[in-house]
N, C-alpha and C positions, 0 to 999 in steps of 0.2 A: 138256332135257326133252324126252320122248317126245310125240310128234304122232300122233295117232287120227284116221282118216278114216271117216266111214262113208254110207251113200245109207241115207236113212231116209224113209217114204214120210210128208209133209207137204202138205196141200192147202191151207192158208191161215196166215194168222198167228198165230191162236190156235193151231194145231200147233205151231208153230218155237217160239213163247212157252213153252209148255209144255215144250217139250223144252229149252231154255234154262235154264228156271225149275230144272227136276229138276237138268241139270247144274251150275250153280252151286250149289246145297247139298252135293252134293259135296266132300266135302273134300278136297285134292290137285287139284284143276282150276284151272289159271291163267286160261286165254282158252277162250273158246267163241263159233266163226265159225259163221252158219247160214246158208247160200246157200238160200232157199226154192223160189226156181224152180228150181236144180237138184236139190233136195231131197238137198243137201250140209250134213255137217256135221262140223267140224273142230276136235277139241277136244285144247288142248295139258295136259297131266296127270301127276305123278306117280304117280298109283295105276294098278294093273294095266288093261289093253287091258278084261279082263273086268269088271271094276266098272264102267267107264264103260258097255262093252255093255248089262249089266243094268240100269244107271240108266235109259239111254236105252228099254230093253225096257219096264220099268216105267210109262212114260207111256202103253202103248198103241199104239205107233208101230210098224210094219212095219221092220226094223232090220236093215243089211247091212255088214259091216265091209268097208273096203275095202284092198286088201293094197298 
């Protein structure tokens, strides 16, 4: 299963919870790990990376994929 990593601008637990909720609603997402301190989101998902990126973007947070 592909694993995607993103830098996401999150300043508080409310921000990380919003990202977590949005990703867990997305069908095909198996696991979400969020490190608020490092502003890092790691997603194990069977959906295309673009779909995961779009889902995070919809939370209103600035997001950058990590290659």
